[in-house]
Every structure is written in structure tokens, then in C-alpha cells.
FIKOLZA-1660 file (N, C-alpha, C; in steps of 0.1 Angstrom, whole numbers, plus 5000, padded with zeros to 4 digits):
% residues 114
   i   px   py   pz ch aa at
   1 1349 0653 5958  A  M  N
   1 1342 0646 5968  A  M CA
   1 1328 0653 5970  A  M  C
   2 1319 0644 5972  A  K  N
   2 1305 0649 5975  A  K CA
   2 1303 0649 5990  A  K  C
   3 1297 0660 5995  A  P  N
   3 1294 0660 6009  A  P CA
   3 1283 0650 6012  A  P  C
   4 1284 0643 6023  A  S  N
   4 1273 0633 6027  A  S CA
   4 1261 0640 6032  A  S  C
   5 1250 0636 6029  A  V  N
   5 1238 0642 6034  A  V CA
   5 1232 0633 6045  A  V  C
   6 1229 0638 6056  A  T  N
   6 1224 0630 6067  A  T CA
   6 1210 0635 6070  A  T  C
   7 1201 0626 6074  A  T  N
   7 1188 0629 6077  A  T CA
   7 1186 0630 6093  A  T  C
   8 1181 0641 6097  A  V  N
   8 1179 0643 6112  A  V CA
   8 1164 0640 6115  A  V  C
   9 1162 0631 6124  A  T  N
   9 1148 0629 6129  A  T CA
   9 1148 0634 6143  A  T  C
  10 1137 0641 6146  A  H  N
  10 1135 0646 6159  A  H CA
  10 1127 0635 6168  A  H  C
  11 1128 0637 6181  A  D  N
  11 1121 0628 6189  A  D CA
  11 1106 0628 6187  A  D  C
  12 1101 0639 6183  A  R  N
  12 1086 0640 6181  A  R CA
  12 1082 0631 6169  A  R  C
  13 1091 0630 6159  A  E  N
  13 1087 0623 6147  A  E CA
  13 1088 0608 6149  A  E  C
  14 1097 0604 6158  A  R  N
  14 1099 0589 6161  A  R CA
  14 1089 0583 6170  A  R  C
  15 1084 0591 6179  A  T  N
  15 1075 0586 6189  A  T CA
  15 1060 0587 6184  A  T  C
  16 1052 0578 6189  A  A  N
  16 1038 0579 6186  A  A CA
  16 1031 0591 6193  A  A  C
  17 1021 0596 6187  A  P  N
  17 1014 0607 6193  A  P CA
  17 1008 0603 6207  A  P  C
  18 1009 0612 6216  A  R  N
  18 1004 0610 6230  A  R CA
  18 0989 0610 6230  A  R  C
  19 0984 0601 6238  A  T  N
  19 0969 0601 6240  A  T CA
  19 0967 0605 6255  A  T  C
  20 0955 0610 6258  A  T  N
  20 0952 0615 6271  A  T CA
  20 0947 0603 6279  A  T  C
  21 0956 0595 6284  A  A  N
  21 0952 0583 6292  A  A CA
  21 0949 0588 6306  A  A  C
  22 0940 0582 6313  A  P  N
  22 0937 0587 6327  A  P CA
  22 0949 0584 6336  A  P  C
  23 0952 0594 6344  A  A  N
  23 0963 0593 6354  A  A CA
  23 0957 0587 6367  A  A  C
  24 0965 0578 6372  A  A  N
  24 0961 0572 6385  A  A CA
  24 0962 0582 6396  A  A  C
  25 0953 0582 6405  A  S  N
  25 0953 0590 6417  A  S CA
  25 0963 0585 6427  A  S  C
  26 0970 0593 6434  A  A  N
  26 0980 0588 6443  A  A CA
  26 0974 0580 6455  A  A  C
  27 0977 0567 6454  A  G  N
  27 0974 0559 6466  A  G CA
  27 0960 0553 6466  A  G  C
  28 0951 0558 6458  A  T  N
  28 0937 0554 6459  A  T CA
  28 0933 0543 6449  A  T  C
  29 0941 0541 6438  A  G  N
  29 0938 0531 6428  A  G CA
  29 0927 0535 6418  A  G  C
  30 0921 0547 6420  A  R  N
  30 0911 0552 6411  A  R CA
  30 0918 0560 6400  A  R  C
  31 0912 0560 6389  A  H  N
  31 0917 0568 6377  A  H CA
  31 0909 0581 6376  A  H  C
  32 0917 0591 6373  A  R  N
  32 0910 0604 6371  A  R CA
  32 0915 0610 6357  A  R  C
  33 0906 0614 6349  A  A  N
  33 0910 0619 6336  A  A CA
  33 0916 0633 6338  A  A  C
  34 0925 0636 6330  A  A  N
  34 0932 0650 6330  A  A CA
  34 0924 0659 6320  A  A  C
  35 0925 0671 6322  A  G  N
  35 0920 0681 6312  A  G CA
  35 0907 0687 6317  A  G  C
  36 0897 0689 6308  A  P  N
  36 0885 0696 6311  A  P CA
  36 0876 0689 6322  A  P  C
  37 0877 0675 6322  A  R  N
  37 0869 0668 6332  A  R CA
  37 0874 0671 6346  A  R  C
  38 0887 0672 6347  A  R  N
  38 0894 0675 6360  A  R CA
  38 0890 0689 6364  A  R  C
  39 0890 0698 6355  A  D  N
  39 0886 0712 6358  A  D CA
  39 0872 0713 6363  A  D  C
  40 0863 0705 6357  A  A  N
  40 0849 0705 6361  A  A CA
  40 0848 0699 6375  A  A  C
  41 0856 0689 6378  A  D  N
  41 0856 0684 6392  A  D CA
  41 0860 0694 6402  A  D  C
  42 0871 0702 6398  A  L  N
  42 0875 0712 6407  A  L CA
  42 0865 0724 6409  A  L  C
  43 0858 0726 6398  A  M  N
  43 0847 0736 6399  A  M CA
  43 0836 0732 6408  A  M  C
  44 0833 0719 6408  A  A  N
  44 0822 0713 6417  A  A CA
  44 0826 0715 6431  A  A  C
  45 0839 0712 6434  A  I  N
  45 0844 0713 6448  A  I CA
  45 0844 0728 6452  A  I  C
  46 0848 0737 6443  A  A  N
  46 0848 0751 6446  A  A CA
  46 0834 0756 6448  A  A  C
  47 0825 0751 6441  A  S  N
  47 0811 0755 6443  A  S CA
  47 0806 0751 6456  A  S  C
  48 0809 0739 6460  A  F  N
  48 0804 0734 6474  A  F CA
  48 0811 0743 6485  A  F  C
  49 0824 0745 6484  A  V  N
  49 0831 0753 6494  A  V CA
  49 0826 0767 6495  A  V  C
  50 0824 0773 6484  A  S  N
  50 0820 0787 6484  A  S CA
  50 0805 0788 6489  A  S  C
  51 0797 0779 6486  A  G  N
  51 0783 0779 6491  A  G CA
  51 0783 0777 6506  A  G  C
  52 0792 0768 6511  A  L  N
  52 0792 0765 6525  A  L CA
  52 0797 0777 6533  A  L  C
  53 0808 0783 6528  A  V  N
  53 0814 0795 6535  A  V CA
  53 0804 0807 6534  A  V  C
  54 0797 0808 6522  A  G  N
  54 0787 0819 6520  A  G CA
  54 0776 0819 6530  A  G  C
  55 0773 0808 6537  A  L  N
  55 0763 0808 6547  A  L CA
  55 0767 0816 6559  A  L  C
  56 0780 0818 6561  A  L  N
  56 0784 0825 6572  A  L CA
  56 0789 0840 6569  A  L  C
  57 0796 0841 6558  A  V  N
  57 0801 0855 6554  A  V CA
  57 0800 0857 6539  A  V  C
  58 0799 0869 6535  A  F  N
  58 0799 0873 6521  A  F CA
  58 0789 0866 6513  A  F  C
  59 0777 0863 6518  A  N  N
  59 0768 0856 6510  A  N CA
  59 0763 0863 6497  A  N  C
  60 0764 0876 6497  A  V  N
  60 0760 0883 6485  A  V CA
  60 0770 0881 6474  A  V  C
  61 0782 0877 6477  A  V  N
  61 0792 0874 6466  A  V CA
  61 0793 0859 6464  A  V  C
  62 0795 0852 6475  A  L  N
  62 0797 0837 6474  A  L CA
  62 0785 0829 6469  A  L  C
  63 0773 0834 6472  A  G  N
  63 0761 0827 6467  A  G CA
  63 0761 0826 6452  A  G  C
  64 0762 0837 6445  A  P  N
  64 0762 0837 6430  A  P CA
  64 0774 0829 6425  A  P  C
  65 0785 0830 6431  A  C  N
  65 0797 0823 6427  A  C CA
  65 0794 0808 6428  A  C  C
  66 0788 0803 6439  A  A  N
  66 0785 0789 6440  A  A CA
  66 0776 0785 6430  A  A  C
  67 0766 0793 6427  A  L  N
  67 0756 0789 6416  A  L CA
  67 0763 0788 6402  A  L  C
  68 0771 0798 6399  A  A  N
  68 0778 0798 6386  A  A CA
  68 0788 0786 6385  A  A  C
  69 0796 0784 6395  A  L  N
  69 0805 0773 6395  A  L CA
  69 0798 0759 6394  A  L  C
  70 0788 0758 6402  A  G  N
  70 0781 0745 6401  A  G CA
  70 0774 0742 6388  A  G  C
  71 0768 0753 6382  A  A  N
  71 0761 0751 6369  A  A CA
  71 0772 0748 6358  A  A  C
  72 0783 0755 6359  A  T  N
  72 0794 0753 6349  A  T CA
  72 0799 0739 6350  A  T  C
  73 0801 0734 6362  A  A  N
  73 0806 0721 6365  A  A CA
  73 0797 0710 6359  A  A  C
  74 0784 0712 6361  A  L  N
  74 0774 0703 6356  A  L CA
  74 0774 0703 6341  A  L  C
  75 0775 0715 6335  A  A  N
  75 0775 0716 6320  A  A CA
  75 0787 0709 6314  A  A  C
  76 0798 0709 6321  A  R  N
  76 0810 0703 6316  A  R CA
  76 0811 0688 6319  A  R  C
  77 0801 0683 6326  A  G  N
  77 0801 0669 6328  A  G CA
  77 0810 0664 6339  A  G  C
  78 0809 0669 6351  A  T  N
  78 0817 0666 6362  A  T CA
  78 0814 0652 6367  A  T  C
  79 0824 0645 6373  A  D  N
  79 0822 0632 6379  A  D CA
  79 0816 0634 6393  A  D  C
  80 0818 0646 6399  A  R  N
  80 0813 0650 6412  A  R CA
  80 0800 0657 6411  A  R  C
  81 0790 0650 6405  A  R  N
  81 0777 0656 6402  A  R CA
  81 0770 0660 6415  A  R  C
  82 0770 0652 6425  A  F  N
  82 0763 0655 6437  A  F CA
  82 0769 0667 6444  A  F  C
  83 0782 0668 6444  A  R  N
  83 0788 0680 6450  A  R CA
  83 0785 0693 6443  A  R  C
  84 0784 0692 6430  A  A  N
  84 0780 0704 6422  A  A CA
  84 0766 0708 6425  A  A  C
  85 0757 0698 6426  A  L  N
  85 0743 0701 6429  A  L CA
  85 0742 0706 6443  A  L  C
  86 0750 0701 6452  A  L  N
  86 0749 0706 6466  A  L CA
  86 0755 0721 6466  A  L  C
  87 0765 0724 6458  A  G  N
  87 0770 0737 6457  A  G CA
  87 0759 0747 6452  A  G  C
  88 0752 0742 6442  A  C  N
  88 0741 0751 6437  A  C CA
  88 0730 0753 6447  A  C  C
  89 0727 0743 6455  A  A  N
  89 0717 0744 6465  A  A CA
  89 0722 0753 6477  A  A  C
  90 0734 0752 6480  A  L  N
  90 0740 0761 6491  A  L CA
  90 0741 0775 6485  A  L  C
  91 0743 0777 6473  A  G  N
  91 0743 0791 6467  A  G CA
  91 0729 0797 6468  A  G  C
  92 0719 0789 6465  A  C  N
  92 0705 0794 6466  A  C CA
  92 0702 0797 6481  A  C  C
  93 0707 0788 6490  A  A  N
  93 0704 0791 6504  A  A CA
  93 0711 0804 6509  A  A  C
  94 0723 0806 6503  A  D  N
  94 0730 0819 6506  A  D CA
  94 0722 0831 6503  A  D  C
  95 0716 0831 6491  A  L  N
  95 0708 0842 6486  A  L CA
  95 0695 0843 6494  A  L  C
  96 0689 0832 6497  A  V  N
  96 0676 0832 6505  A  V CA
  96 0679 0838 6519  A  V  C
  97 0690 0833 6525  A  L  N
  97 0694 0838 6538  A  L CA
  97 0697 0853 6538  A  L  C
  98 0703 0858 6528  A  L  N
  98 0706 0873 6526  A  L CA
  98 0692 0880 6525  A  L  C
  99 0683 0875 6517  A  L  N
  99 0670 0881 6516  A  L CA
  99 0662 0881 6529  A  L  C
 100 0662 0870 6536  A  V  N
 100 0654 0869 6548  A  V CA
 100 0660 0878 6559  A  V  C
 101 0673 0878 6561  A  L  N
 101 0679 0887 6571  A  L CA
 101 0679 0901 6567  A  L  C
 102 0680 0905 6555  A  S  N
 102 0678 0919 6550  A  S CA
 102 0664 0924 6553  A  S  C
 103 0654 0916 6550  A  L  N
 103 0640 0920 6552  A  L CA
 103 0637 0921 6567  A  L  C
 104 0643 0912 6575  A  A  N
 104 0640 0912 6589  A  A CA
 104 0646 0925 6596  A  A  C
 105 0657 0929 6591  A  Q  N
 105 0664 0941 6597  A  Q CA
 105 0661 0954 6590  A  Q  C
 106 0654 0953 6578  A  G  N
 106 0650 0965 6571  A  G CA
 106 0661 0972 6564  A  G  C
 107 0672 0966 6561  A  T  N
 107 0683 0972 6554  A  T CA
 107 0688 0963 6543  A  T  C
 108 0695 0968 6533  A  P  N
 108 0699 0960 6522  A  P CA
 108 0711 0951 6526  A  P  C
 109 0717 0953 6538  A  S  N
 109 0727 0945 6543  A  S CA
 109 0723 0939 6557  A  S  C
 110 0730 0930 6562  A  W  N
 110 0726 0924 6575  A  W CA
 110 0738 0922 6584  A  W  C
 111 0736 0921 6596  A  H  N
 111 0747 0918 6606  A  H CA
 111 0741 0910 6617  A  H  C
 112 0749 0904 6625  A  L  N
 112 0744 0894 6635  A  L CA
 112 0739 0902 6648  A  L  C
 113 0743 0914 6650  A  N  N
 113 0739 0921 6662  A  N CA
 113 0725 0928 6659  A  N  C
 114 0714 0923 6663  A  A  N
 114 0701 0928 6660  A  A CA
 114 0697 0940 6668  A  A  C
% end
């Protein structure tokens, strides 16, 4: 007797390759692409938030972070272009504020009690 030979197909072989279709946002009806575009959108938001917080505290750190995140988000083609530009503007404002307050107080750092 001859042993029977069976062919095993895996699920990956039977199904069509996946495409990166945009996933629907929860409850808004808008579609958002997954992957690098979503990362760029998150970078634009992080740029805006770090620039805004940097106006109050740690502007020597958060200002350059806001500039770098905003520029990277713009380079990657974010859908939130205005937020990335606003993050870059706030990052510049952080550094200008640091410069003005440091020169006014005569020290490389600044504090609110003059």
C-alpha cells in the first residue's frame, strides 16, 4: 500500500494579501490612515502640546522638541498641518521667551521672582 499524500495549505496562502485600508474613527465617520501618516499626526499634536507647555515651564527643552516634532510631522506629510505649524511657532516662541527673560535678568536661566 502506498501512503496517501495530502497537501496542507495555510491560512496565509488561501487569503488575499492585506491592504492598508483607512480605518474609521470611532463615532466620527471620518477615515484615518494607519501607519506613518498616523504617526505624523501624533507628532503634530505632540509638537503643539510641547510648545504650549514650554511657554510656562522647561522652555529650554520643550522649545526645541516642539520645533523638531513639528518639522518632522510636516516632512512626513501630516493631515494636521496647521497644528504642526502652530507647534513650530510655539517652539520658536519658547526660545524667544527664554532669550528675553534670560537677558532681562542677566543669567542664563530665568525665574518668575525678579
